[in-house]
N, C-alpha and C positions, 0 to 999 in steps of 0.2 A: 175748647179747649180741652182734649184728652187727658183723662187724667196722667197718661206718660207724659204728658208734659206738663202737666201742674206737675208733678213729679219733679221735672228737674228744674223747673223756675224753684219749689220748693226748696231742695238743697240747694242752688246756688243763694237765693234770701239767705238761710243758713248760714250757710258757709260764710257771707257778709257780716250778714252779723254779729258772727262768732270772733272773725280778725277783727270787728268794729269795737269788740270785747276787751282785748287782748289790747289793743290802743288806746285806749279810755282807760284803762285800771293803771298799765305802766301809765298814763301821763297824767292821773291823778294819783300814783303814791308818787311819783318824784315831787309833786307842790305838797301835797297833805304826811305822804308817808305812814300810811294807815294799813295796814294788813288785809283788812274788807278788800283793800285795793290791789293788792296782789292775789288777794283770792278769784276774786273777778274773771282778773286778768288767765290767769292759771284754769276756768275755766272756759274760757276762751278758748285755748291752747288747748286743751281738753277736745271740745268740739270740732275742731280745725282738726287735728288727727284723724277723729271718725268719721265727717263727714265726707272731707276731700275724697281719700282711700273706695268712699260705699258712692260718691258720686262718678269716680272714674269705672266703677265693678259697674252702675247702671249705666254708664254712656254707654259701655262696652257691648252690655246686655241691646241696651235699646237705640243703635248707631241710627237710626233714623230722624233720629228729633236733634241732634249735632249745630244744626246750625241755629235751632232756636236759643240754647246756653249762650254762643256765642255773641248772637242779637242780647242778652240780658247783659253778656257781661259787658258788652259796650255804651250801657244806658246804665253803667255803676254809680258815675257821682251824682245822678240824679238819687241815691241813697245817702249821698254823705248829711251829717245831723243839722242845724243850724245853728248859726250862729250865738244862742243862748247856750249851748250847750257845753262851749267851749270859753265859755267866761269866767267868772270868778269860782276855783271848786269850796271854796269854804262859805257859799253861798245857801241860804235856806233851800232855793232854787234848783243849786248842782244835787246837794245833797239827798230832796226829796225823787232825782230825776231820781242819782245810782241809789238808794231805797226801791223806785220802781223797777228796773232792769235788775236786783236780788230777785224780787217776787218776780218778776215775767221768767224768768234763768229759771225759778225754784218750783213752780206750775209745767214749762215745758219740761224736764226731768221726773216730773214724779206722773206725767203726762204719758210721756214717753218710756218710764219703767213699769208701767200697767200696762202699756200695750206689751211690752217683751213680755210682764207675767203672765197674762192672755197666751201668749205665746207660748209659752213654757209646757202651761196648763194643757193646752189643745195640744201642743204632739206628745206630752206620759200618758195624755189616754189614748190619743191615737193610740201610741206602742202596747196599750193593755189589751 
């Protein structure tokens, strides 16, 4: 798999995961009325707002790999969560899964922020 194809795959997968965060956050808020659930949904909305335009821009730039994205969208049902995730929202299993998602989102945000910081730093050095 080429780097371009992997990039398209990663953007598509990230967008689907962000959409899952939105669904999960709102669904959990309906049952638990916790503010953390709305924060989770808000993070998902922010990620979708960023990833979808970026994905469109990248696809325009790399028009040759369009069929790969179509193929990935067609297998989207394979990325649905298991039945355990849609069980009792007040169980310890659901709470642990939610905390795990918060942690992973935080790790991704820190890594992406670090990448942006390095890019900005390199850009400033190049201008000097």
